[in-house]
KERO-645405 format. One line per 2 residues: number of its first residue (from 0); their letters; for each residue x, y, z of N, C-alpha, C. Coordinates in steps of 0.2 Angstrom, whole numbers, plus 2048, in hexadecimal, padded with zeros to 3 digits. Each point is the difference from the previous one (the first is absolute). Example, Ala and Ser with C-alpha at 12.3 -4.5 7.8 and 13.67 -1.06 7.14 Angstrom:
<atoms>
0 = AS = 842,7E4,827,7FC,806,800,804,806,800 ~ 7FE,805,7FC,804,806,801,7FC,805,803
</atoms>
This chain:
<atoms>
0 = XX = 072,E08,D2D,804,801,7FA,809,7FF,802 ~ 801,7FA,7FC,807,7FF,802,805,804,7FB
2 = XX = 7FD,804,7FC,804,804,7FB,7FF,806,801 ~ 7FD,803,805,7FF,806,802,808,804,801
4 = XX = 800,806,7FF,805,804,802,7FF,806,802 ~ 801,801,807,7FF,806,805,807,803,800
6 = XX = 7FF,807,7FF,807,806,802,7FE,804,805 ~ 806,801,805,800,803,806,805,805,7FF
8 = XX = 800,806,802,805,805,801,7FD,806,805 ~ 806,804,803,7FE,805,805,805,805,800
10 = XX = 7FE,806,804,806,804,801,803,804,7FA ~ 7FC,803,7FC,802,803,7F9,802,807,802
12 = XX = 7FD,803,805,802,808,803,800,804,7FA ~ 7FB,800,7FB,800,805,7FC,800,807,803
14 = XX = 805,804,7FD,800,806,803,808,804,802 ~ 803,7F9,802,806,803,803,805,7FB,7FD
16 = XX = 805,802,801,804,806,802,800,806,7FC ~ 7FF,800,7FA,7FF,805,7FB,7FB,7FF,7FB
18 = XX = 7FE,805,7FC,7FB,800,7FB,803,7FB,7FB ~ 807,801,7FF,803,7FC,7FA,800,7F8,801
20 = XX = 803,800,807,800,7F9,802,7FA,7FC,801 ~ 7FA,803,802,7FA,7FF,800,7FD,7FC,7FA
22 = XX = 802,805,7FB,7FD,800,7FA,804,7F9,7FD ~ 806,7FE,800,803,7FB,7FE,7FE,7F9,803
24 = XX = 7FD,801,808,7FE,7FA,803,7FA,7FE,7FC ~ 7FC,806,7FE,7F9,7FF,7FF,800,7FD,7F9
26 = XX = 804,802,7FB,803,7FD,7F9,801,7F8,802 ~ 803,7FE,804,803,7F9,802,7FA,7FD,803
28 = XX = 7FC,802,803,7FA,7FD,803,7FB,7FF,7FA ~ 7FF,805,7FC,7FB,7FF,7FA,804,7F9,7FD
30 = XX = 806,800,7FE,802,7FA,7FD,7FF,7F9,803 ~ 801,801,806,7FE,7FA,806,7F9,7FE,7FF
32 = XX = 7FB,805,801,7FA,7FE,7FE,7FD,7FD,7F9 ~ 804,803,7FB,7FF,7FE,7F9,801,7FA,800
34 = XX = 807,7FE,803,801,7F8,800,7FC,7FC,804 ~ 7FE,802,806,7FC,7FC,805,7F9,7FE,7FD
36 = XX = 7FD,806,7FC,7F9,7FE,7FD,7FF,7FC,7FC ~ 806,7FD,7FD,801,7FC,7F9,7FC,7F8,804
38 = XX = 802,7FF,805,7FE,7FA,803,7FC,7FF,807 ~ 7FF,806,803,7FD,801,807,7F9,7FF,800
40 = XX = 7FE,7FC,805,7FA,7FF,802,7FE,806,805 ~ 804,802,804,800,806,804,805,802,803
42 = XX = 800,808,802,806,803,802,7FF,804,806 ~ 804,7FE,805,800,804,806,806,804,801
44 = XX = 7FE,806,803,805,805,800,7FE,802,808 ~ 806,7FE,802,800,801,808,802,805,805
46 = XX = 7FD,806,7FD,802,807,804,805,804,800 ~ 801,805,801,804,807,7FF,801,7FF,7F8
48 = XX = 7FB,800,7FC,801,802,7FA,803,807,7FE ~ 7FD,806,804,803,806,800,802,802,807
50 = XX = 805,804,7FF,803,803,806,7FC,804,804 ~ 7FB,803,7FD,7FB,804,804,7F9,800,7FB
52 = XX = 7FA,7FF,804,7FA,800,7FC,7FB,803,805 ~ 7FC,804,7FC,7FB,804,805,7FB,801,7FA
54 = XX = 7F9,7FD,801,7FB,803,7FC,7FC,804,803 ~ 7FF,806,7FE,7FB,805,801,7FA,7FE,7FD
56 = XX = 7FA,803,801,7F9,7FE,7FD,7FF,800,7FA ~ 804,806,7FD,801,800,7F8,806,802,7FE
58 = XX = 805,7FD,803,807,801,7FE,804,7FA,802 ~ 804,7FD,7FC,804,7FB,800,807,802,7FE
60 = XX = 805,7FC,802,808,803,7FF,800,800,7FA ~ 804,805,7FC,802,7FE,7F9,806,7FC,7FF
62 = XX = 801,7FF,7FA,806,7FB,7FE,7FF,7F9,800 ~ 804,7FD,7FE,800,7F8,801,7FA,7FD,7FB
64 = XX = 800,804,7FA,7F9,7FF,7FC,802,7FA,7FB ~ 808,7FF,7FE,800,7FA,7FE,7FF,7F9,803
66 = XX = 803,800,806,7FE,7FB,805,7F8,7FF,801 ~ 7FD,805,801,7F8,7FE,802,7FD,7FF,7F9
68 = XX = 802,804,7FA,7FE,7FD,7FA,800,7F9,7FF ~ 807,7FE,803,800,7F8,7FC,7FB,7FC,806
70 = XX = 800,802,806,7FC,7FC,804,7F9,800,7FF ~ 7FE,806,7FB,7F9,800,7FE,7FF,7FB,7FA
72 = XX = 805,800,7FC,800,7FC,7FB,800,7F8,801 ~ 803,7FF,805,801,7F9,803,7F9,7FE,803
74 = XX = 7FD,805,804,7FA,7FE,803,7FA,800,7FA ~ 801,804,7FB,7FA,800,7FA,801,7F9,7FD
76 = XX = 805,7FC,800,802,7FA,7FE,7FC,7FA,803 ~ 7FE,802,807,7FD,7FC,803,805,7FC,806
78 = XX = 806,803,7FF,804,7FB,806,801,806,807 ~ 7FE,7FB,805,7FE,804,806,806,803,803
80 = XX = 801,806,801,806,804,803,7FE,801,808 ~ 804,7FE,805,7FE,801,807,805,804,803
82 = XX = 7FD,807,802,805,805,803,800,800,808 ~ 805,7FF,803,7FF,802,808,803,806,801
84 = XX = 7FD,804,805,803,806,802,806,7FE,805 ~ 806,804,7FF,805,800,805,801,805,804
86 = XX = 805,801,805,801,806,804,801,807,7FD ~ 802,800,7F9,801,806,7FC,7FA,802,7FD
88 = XX = 7FC,7FC,7FE,7FA,801,7FC,7FA,7FD,804 ~ 7FF,801,806,7FA,7FD,803,7FA,805,800
90 = XX = 802,806,7FE,7FA,804,7FC,7FE,7FF,7FA ~ 7FE,7F9,7FE,7FD,7FF,7F9,7F9,7FE,802
92 = XX = 7FB,804,7FC,7FA,7FE,802,7FC,7FC,7F9 ~ 7FC,803,7FD,7FC,7FC,7FB,802,803,7FA
94 = XX = 806,805,7FE,800,802,7FA,804,7FB,7FA ~ 804,7FC,802,802,7FA,7FC,7FB,7FB,800
96 = XX = 7FE,800,805,7FA,7F9,7FD,7FB,803,7FB ~ 7FD,806,801,7FB,802,7FB,803,802,7F9
98 = XX = 805,803,800,804,802,7FA,804,7FA,7FC ~ 802,7FD,804,805,7FA,7FD,7FD,7F8,800
100 = XX = 7FC,800,805,7FE,7F9,801,804,7FC,806 ~ 805,803,803,803,7F9,804,7FC,801,806
102 = XX = 802,7FB,804,7FD,7FF,807,804,801,805 ~ 7FE,804,804,804,803,806,800,7FC,807
104 = XX = 805,7FF,803,800,7FB,807,804,805,805 ~ 7FD,801,806,804,803,805,802,7FD,806
106 = XX = 800,7F8,7FF,803,7FB,805,801,7FC,7FC ~ 804,7FA,803,802,7FA,7FD,7FA,7FC,7FF
108 = XX = 801,7FC,7FB,7FA,7FC,7FD,802,7F9,800 ~ 7FC,7FB,801,801,7F9,7FF,7FD,7FD,7F8
110 = XX = 804,7FD,7FC,7FD,7FD,7F9,803,7FA,800 ~ 7FC,7FC,7FC,803,7F9,7FF,800,800,7F8
112 = XX = 806,7FD,7FC,802,7FF,7FA,802,7FA,7FE ~ 7FC,7FB,7FC,803,7F9,7FF,800,7FC,806
114 = XX = 7FD,800,806,800,7FD,805,805,803,806 ~ 803,805,7FE,806,803,805,7FD,807,803
116 = XX = 801,800,805,7FE,805,805,805,805,801 ~ 7FE,807,7FF,803,806,800,7FE,805,805
118 = XX = 805,803,804,7FE,806,803,804,806,7FC ~ 7FD,805,7FE,802,806,7FC,7FF,806,804
120 = XX = 805,805,800,7FF,806,802,806,805,800 ~ 800,806,802,806,804,7FF,805,7FE,806
122 = XX = 7FD,800,806,804,7FD,805,802,806,806 ~ 7FF,806,7FE,801,804,806,7FC,800,806
124 = XX = 803,801,805,7FC,7FF,807,7FF,7FA,803 ~ 802,7FA,7FB,7FE,7F9,802,807,7FE,805
126 = XX = 7FE,7FB,805,805,7FD,803,803,804,807 ~ 805,7FE,803,800,804,806,804,806,7FF
128 = XX = 800,805,805,804,806,800,7FE,806,7FB ~ 804,805,800,7FD,805,7FB,7FA,804,803
130 = XX = 7FF,801,806,7FB,802,804,7FE,807,7FE ~ 805,804,7FE,7FF,807,7FF,7FC,801,7F8
132 = XX = 802,7FB,7FC,7FE,801,7F9,7F9,7FC,801 ~ 7FE,7FC,804,7FA,7FD,801,7FB,804,802
134 = XX = 802,806,805,7FC,804,802,7FE,805,7FD ~ 807,802,7FA,7FF,806,7FB,7FB,7FD,7FB
136 = XX = 7FF,7FB,7FE,7FD,7FC,7FB,7F8,801,802 ~ 7FF,7FE,805,7FA,800,803,7FD,808,7FF
138 = XX = 803,804,801,7FE,808,801,7FF,802,7F8 ~ 806,7FE,7FB,800,802,7FA,7F9,7FC,7FD
140 = XX = 800,7FA,800,7F9,7FC,7FE,7F9,802,803 ~ 800,806,805,7FA,801,804,7FD,806,7FA
142 = XX = 7F9,800,801,7FC,805,7FB,801,807,802 ~ 801,802,806,803,806,803,806,803,7FC
144 = XX = 804,7FC,801,807,801,7FD,7FF,802,7F8 ~ 7FC,7FB,7FD,800,800,7F8,7FC,807,7FF
146 = XX = 7FA,802,804,7FD,805,7FF,804,807,801 ~ 804,7FF,805,804,806,801,806,802,7FB
148 = XX = 801,7FB,7FD,806,801,7FB,7FD,801,7F9 ~ 7F9,7FF,7FF,7FE,801,7FA,7FE,808,801
150 = XX = 7FF,803,805,800,807,801,806,805,7FD ~ 805,7FC,7FF,807,804,7FF,7FF,800,7F8
152 = XX = 802,806,7FE,801,801,7F9,805,7FB,7FC ~ 7FE,7FE,7FB,805,7F9,7FE,807,803,7FF
154 = XX = 801,807,7FC,807,802,800,805,7FF,806 ~ 7FC,802,806,805,7FF,807,800,7F9,802
156 = XX = 7FA,7FC,7FF,7FF,7FA,802,805,7FA,7FE ~ 801,801,7F9,805,7FC,7FC,807,802,801
158 = XX = 801,807,800,807,803,801,802,7FE,808 ~ 7FC,800,804,802,7FD,807,802,7F9,800
160 = XX = 7FB,7FB,7FD,801,7FA,800,808,7FE,7FC ~ 801,804,7FB,805,800,7FC,807,800,804
162 = XX = 7FF,807,804,806,802,805,802,7F9,804 ~ 7FA,7FF,804,801,7FA,804,803,7FA,7FD
164 = XX = 7FF,7FE,7FB,802,7FA,7FA,808,801,800 ~ 802,807,7FF,806,7FF,7FF,806,7FD,804
166 = XX = 7FD,7FF,806,805,7FC,805,7FE,7F8,800 ~ 7FC,7FE,7FD,7FE,7F9,7FF,805,7FC,7FD
168 = XX = 7FF,7FA,802,805,7FB,7FB,7FE,800,7FA ~ 7F9,7FF,7FD,7FF,801,7F9,802,806,7FE
170 = XX = 800,806,802,803,806,7FD,808,800,7FE ~ 804,7FC,805,807,800,7FF,801,7FB,7FB
172 = XX = 7FC,7FA,7FF,801,7FB,7FA,806,7FC,802 ~ 803,800,807,807,7FC,802,7FC,7F9,802
174 = XX = 805,7FB,800,7FF,7F9,802,801,800,806 ~ 7FD,802,805,801,801,807,7FE,7FA,805
176 = XX = 7FC,7FC,7FC,7FC,7FB,804,804,7F9,800 ~ 802,7FE,805,804,7F9,802,7FA,7FB,804
178 = XX = 802,7F9,7FE,7FD,7FC,804,802,800,808 ~ 7F9,800,804,801,801,808,801,7FA,804
180 = XX = 801,7FA,7FB,7FE,7FA,805,7FA,7FF,802 ~ 7FD,7F9,801,7FB,7FF,801,7FC,803,804
182 = XX = 803,802,806,7FD,802,807,7FF,807,7FE ~ 804,804,7FB,7FE,807,7FF,7FC,801,7FA
184 = XX = 7FF,7FB,7FD,7FA,800,7F9,7F9,801,803 ~ 7FE,805,802,7F8,801,802,7FA,7FC,7FD
186 = XX = 803,801,7FA,7F9,7FD,7FB,801,7F8,800 ~ 807,7FD,801,801,7FA,800,7FC,7FD,806
188 = XX = 801,804,806,7FD,7FD,806,7F8,800,800 ~ 7FE,806,7FD,7F8,800,7FE,7FE,7FA,7FC
190 = XX = 804,7FE,7FA,7FE,7FA,7FD,800,7F9,805 ~ 805,800,804,800,7FA,805,7FB,800,804
192 = XX = 7FE,805,803,7FA,801,804,7FA,7FE,7FC ~ 7FE,802,7FA,7FA,7FD,7FC,802,7F9,7FE
194 = XX = 804,7FE,7FF,802,7F8,7FE,7FE,7FB,804 ~ 802,804,807,7FE,7FB,807,7F9,7FF,800
196 = XX = 7FC,805,7FD,7F9,7FF,802,7FC,7FC,7F9 ~ 802,802,7FA,7FD,7FE,7FA,805,7FF,7FB
198 = XX = 7FE,7FB,7FB,803,7FF,7FB,802,805,7FB ~ 806,803,7FE,801,804,7FB,805,7FD,7FB
200 = XX = 800,7FF,7FA,806,7FF,7FD,805,805,7FD ~ 7FD,806,7FF,804,805,7FD,7FF,807,804
202 = XX = 804,803,804,7FF,806,802,803,806,7FB ~ 7FE,805,7FE,802,804,7FB,7FF,807,802
204 = XX = 805,804,802,801,806,802,804,805,7FD ~ 7FF,806,800,804,805,7FD,803,805,807
206 = XX = 802,807,7FF,802,804,806,806,7FF,802 ~ 803,7FA,801,807,7FF,802,806,802,7FC
208 = XX = 7FE,802,7F9,806,802,7FC,805,7FC,7FF ~ 7FF,7F9,802,806,7FB,7FE,7FD,7F8,7FD
210 = XX = 802,800,7FB,7FD,7F9,7FD,802,7FA,805 ~ 7FA,7FE,803,802,7F9,805,7FC,7FA,7FF
212 = XX = 804,7FA,801,7FC,7FB,7FE,802,7FB,807 ~ 7FB,7FF,805,801,7FD,805,7FB,7FC,803
214 = XX = 804,7FA,802,7FC,7FA,803,7FB,802,806 ~ 7FA,7FF,801,7FC,802,805,800,7F9,805
216 = XX = 7FE,7FB,7FC,800,7F9,804,801,7FB,7FA ~ 7FE,7F9,802,801,7FC,7FA,7FC,800,7FB
218 = XX = 7FA,803,801,7FC,801,7F9,7FE,807,7FE ~ 803,805,803,7FF,808,7FE,806,803,7FF
220 = XX = 7FF,804,7FB,806,805,7FD,7FD,808,801 ~ 805,803,803,800,808,7FF,803,803,7FC
222 = XX = 7FC,804,7FB,805,803,7FA,7FF,809,801 ~ 805,802,801,7FF,809,7FF,802,801,7F8
224 = XX = 7FD,804,7FE,7FF,803,7F9,806,804,7FF ~ 803,804,804,806,804,7FF,7FD,807,7FE
226 = XX = 804,804,7FB,7FE,806,7FE,802,801,7FA ~ 7FF,805,7FB,801,802,7F9,805,806,801
228 = XX = 803,803,805,805,805,7FF,807,7FC,800 ~ 801,7FA,801,807,7FE,7FF,7FF,7F8,7FD
230 = XX = 7FB,7FC,803,7FF,7FA,7FD,7FC,7FE,7FA ~ 7FB,803,7FF,7FB,7FF,7FB,7FD,7F9,802
232 = XX = 7FF,7FF,805,7FE,7F7,801,7F8,7FF,802 ~ 7FE,7FB,7FE,7FA,7FF,7FF,7FF,7F7,801
234 = XX = 7FA,7FF,802,7FF,7F8,801,7FB,7FE,7FA ~ 801,7FA,7FF,7FA,7FB,7FB,7FE,7FA,804
236 = XX = 7FB,7FF,7FF,7FD,7F9,803,7FD,7FD,7F9 ~ 802,7FA,7FF,7FE,7FC,7FB,7FC,7F9,800
238 = XX = 7FB,801,805,7FE,7FA,800,802,7FB,807 ~ 806,800,801,803,7FC,806,806,803,802
240 = XX = 803,805,7FC,808,802,803,7FE,807,800 ~ 803,804,805,800,807,801,808,802,7FF
242 = XX = 801,804,7FB,807,802,7FE,802,808,802 ~ 804,804,802,802,805,801,806,801,7FC
244 = XX = 7FF,806,7FC,805,801,7FB,801,807,7FF ~ 804,801,7FA,801,808,7FF,7FE,801,7F9
246 = XX = 7FD,807,7FE,7FE,800,7F9,806,804,7FC ~ 803,7FD,7FB,805,801,7FD,7FD,802,7F7
248 = XX = 801,806,7FE,7FE,801,7F9,806,7FD,7FB ~ 805,7FD,802,804,7FE,7FA,804,7FA,803
</atoms>
């Protein structure tokens, strides 16, 4: 379909830096989703939707009801919504799939739209460097770690997570990300490694907290979707062209 319109966004970090700021962002996201559902054939939400998320067997995090309700409404209309786990919400299991109808992914995926090939993922732990985080991610993703954390009472578990989050870049809400040059952008390096082995037209990632549009080679582009604490940035593919832009309500 050449007239398909596919939306991409990431790094909403709902829950920080304050309840009030998070609610403002949630309301804005609902407005964006309301706009997108008018002509979307699919919607991809590429990780870190929440600043912290953990599902107990019979308990899920409270809050974000307007955002989740909007996603449910979109899924009920038959518009596929794809959700990727990020480094902040990797402990997402099957609650959103069962109750809302989204499809959850825990690793990058390859898709083809109108003959254009995509590699889509959150982006954490990809490329060279960041070995400490890669080790921690393997531990946090392990069944033993998840089982142990589930033994902790939710009051303490979420309180502890919120305490750790106060020092994160999402919690401060500051524009502290700058372009590090091609050699310093690990995701760009990752894209170049993949592009050397297979044809990918568009690499689409989040995690970086900085909207980026970079050339991988003569036929491939890398887009980072930025975040919604400062930029309200998102991507849209309209059959041939991928556009990175910002959501404005006026």
